[in-house]
N, C-alpha and C positions, 0 to 999 in steps of 0.2 A: 459257176457251172451252168451251162445253158440248159434250158428246159427241153424235154423231149416233147414230141407232138402230143402223146397222151397226157402229159402233165399240163401242157397248154390247154388242151380241151377240158380237162378236169377243172382247171382255174376258170376258164370261160364259163363253164356251167354254174359254178358258184357265183361268179360276177353277175350273171344273168338272173339267178335266183334272187340275189341281193337287190338288183335293180328293180325287179318286178315287185318285191316287198316295199321298197322305197317309194316307187310310183303309186302303189296301192294306197299307202299312207297319205301321200300328197293329195290324191284325188278324193280321198275320203273326207279330208279337212277342207276341200274347196267350197266356196260359196258362188252364188250366181255372179258376183262381182269379180271374183278372182279365177273362175273356172277357166276362161280362155287363156290367161297367162300361165296357169299351171299346166294346162294341156299342152301349150307350146313348149314350156320348159321340159315337160316329160318327153315330148317327141324329140327335142334336141338331145336329151340325155341318151335315148335309145339310139339315135342316129350316130352319136359319138362312140358309143360302146360297140355297135355293130362294125363301124368303120375301123376302129382300132383292132378289134378281134380278127377281122378279115385280114388286115395287114399282117398281124402276128402269125396267122396260119399260113399265109402266103410266103412269108419269110422262112417259116419252119419247114415247109414242104418243098419249096423251090418250084421251078417251072414244071409243068405237067406235059408229058409227051406220050406218044404211042397210044396204047389201048386205054390208059387211064384218061386221056384226053377225050377219047370217043365216048367213055362212060360219062364223064362230066358234062358233056354237050347234051346228054339226055335230060339233065335237070340241074339248075344252078345249085351250087354247094349249100347255100344258106336258105334254100326255099322253104323247107319244113320249118326251120326256126323262125323265119320271117313271118310265116303265117301265124304262129303261136303268139309271138311278141306283138304284132300289130293288132291281133285279136284282143289280147289281155290289156295291152297298154292304151288302147283307144276306147276301152270300156264297151266293146261290142259283145253281144251275147252269143252263146253257142246255139246254133239253130236247133229247133225242136222237131221231133218227128210228129206224125199225125196223132199219135196217142199221147202226146205231151211229154214224153221222155226225151232227155238230151240225145242228140244223134252222135254216136260214138265216132271218134276220129277215124278217118280212112287210113288204113295201113298200106304199106307198099305191097305190091303183088309178090307172092312167094317166088323165090328164085327157082329157076329151072323148070317152071311149069308152063309151057306153052309151045305151040307148034313152031314158033320162030327160033327157038333155042337161044333166047336172049341171055347174055352173060350176066352174072350176078353183080350188082353194083354195091360193093361193100361200103363205099363212102356214103351213098345214099342211105343205107341201113343205119350207119352210125348217126347220121344227122337226124333220122327219124326217131332213134332212141333218145337223142339229145333233146329233141322237140317234146317228146313225151315227158321227160324229166322236168322240163321247164313248165309244162302244162300242170303237172302235179304240184310243183312248188308255187305256182301262181294261185292255184286253188287253195292251198294251205295258207298262203299269205292272206287271201281275201277272208278266209274263215277266221283267222286270228284277229284281223282287223275289226271284226264285228264286236269283240269283246274289249277293245281298247278304250281307255278313258279319253273322252273328247276334250282334251285340254284346250284346244282352240275355242271350242264352243263355250266352255266354262269361263275362259278369260274374256271373251267378247260380252258374255252376260254380265259380269261384274262391271266391266267398263261402262256398259250402257246404263247401269243403274247410277254410277257416279256421275256420268255426264248429265243425266236428267236432274239429279239432285242439286247440281251446281250450275245449271243453265249453260252448259258447255256444248259446243259443236266441234267436230273434228276437222282439222285442216290436214289433208294428206301431204306428207313430205316424201320426196323421192328416196327410195331405198338404195343409196349409192355410197354408203360409208360415211357421209357427211350429215346424216339425218339428225343426230343430236344437236349440232351446231346450227343446221338450217332451221330446226324447230325453235331453238332458243332465239335466233335472229328474228324469226317471224313474230314470236311473243313480244320481244322487245320493241319491235316496230309497232305492234298493235297497241302498246302502252305509250308510244311516243318517247321511248328512251333511245338517245343516240347510240349507235354501235360503236362509234369511234370517240376518242377524246376522253376527258375526265381522268379518273384515277386508274388508268390502265396499267400497262406493263412498265417495266423499269426503264425502258428506253422511250416511253411515250408514244410508241408507234404501234397502233392497232390495225395497220393495213393502210391502203390508199384507196382513192376513189375508183380505181379500176378493179379492185377486188370484189368478188361476189360476197353477199352478206355472210355466208357460212365461213368464208376464209377470214373475214374481219373478226368474227367471233372466235375462231381458232386462235388467231394471234392474240386477241385480248386475254384468252384463257392461259396461254403459254407465257405471255408477258407477266401476268399476275403471279404465276407459279414460280417463274424464274427469279422474281424479286423476293421470294419467300421460301428458299430451298429447304429450311428446316421444317416447314409445315407439310411438305409433299414428298421429299426424297425418301424418308423412312418407309413409305408405303410402296416403294418401287423395287423391283428385282434387277434393275439395270441403272446405269448412271443417269442422273436427272437431265443432263444436257442431251444425251442421245434420245431419251424418251420425248423430251419437248420438241426436238427436231422432227420426230415422226408425227406428233400431234399437229405441229404448225404447218408442215410442208407436204404431208401426204394424205391419203384417205383413211388413215388409221382411226378405228372406232373410238369414240369418246365414252367415258363412264363416270363413276362416282367422283373421282378426283376432279375431272373437268366440271362437273356440275357444281361442286363445292366452290371451285375457283371462280366460276361465272357468277354464282350467287353473291360472293364477296366483291368481284370486280364491278358488278353493276348495281350492287346494293338492293337486290330483290330477293324475295322468298321464292323457291322453286318447289312446286307440288308435282310429284310424279305419280300418276295414276297407274297402277300395275296389278297384276293378278292377285287379288285378295286384300290389297291395302293401298293407301295413299301415303307416300313418303313426303316429308317436309324437309327441305334443306334451306335453312335460314342463313343470312349473312352474318358473319361473326363480328364481334366488337372490333372496331378499328378498321372496318371495311369502308367502301364508299359511303359517304354521308348522303342521306336522302331525307326530304321533308317528311315523307311517309312512305314506308316500305311498301312496294307494290308486289303483287303475287303474280307469277307466271305459271301456266299449267302445261304439262307435258304428259302424253300417253306413251307408256313403255310396253311394248309387246315382246313376250318371250316366245310365244307359240304361233302368233298370227301371220308370219311372213316366211316364205320358203327359204330365203336367203339367211334367216337367222333373226337376232334381236333387232328391234327397230323402235324409233321415236317419231311420233307425230305431235303437231301442235294443237292445243285445245283452246279455242277462242270462245269468248262470251257471246251468247246469242245477241243479235242486233235488237 
């Protein structure tokens, strides 16, 4: 059943309130280093929402003709909303009057009050009410954000303490879905451990010379898991072959299973620094033999990146 125009507008108001709250949270957690990227991301989210909503309204209302067209020429349909969204989402402040109090928003002139006999613009009035609702929702979201726990700040604080205690410096890894495998590849290369060859997968193929490092590590992990299905299949909710194909051939995120497989495949201990603790993943008996087990370090962020969970490589200070 198709939505009515009123239902579409109600949904749009909720979507805009949700977006304002989401952007407020993102900008609250921004640092000097990440602020530009977050601002760009927020601007793009705003642009996409406005474009989609405008298209939905246009399809619901159809072409405008006659007197309605004359009224809409007086002011663009989304002008009031644009003013509020751009003001809130770009972190600009409401102008203050001379006595220090916020200047109240300018309302539309009352209908029917003027010598020109200007006709009432009902659509403009609806948009003004909609803008006022967004304004109120944005103010409420900002107020609620003040009392929110700064998970990102707490996570960073713990990370910094561990880095200092272990003489580690962070190597930023691109957040592209391959971050776990790229971080492991960087650590292995720092320790002089070959990415290919050795006790890898069942078919002895951990990639070729044209593969980027993260792809070689993906293939090493899936090759190891494929050769030992009883160790990994019980932890999956889908067939092992289908799961391994995703890990090997796409940008599917890696996790605990892949870390365990890589620790066994390369004969290393993996230490993952994360919020509140450092996890150790040791190679199991029967894994790749090494004269001395080496330790590689990863940083795992749950809150620090706008796109979600992320791994960085942790190198020893030179």
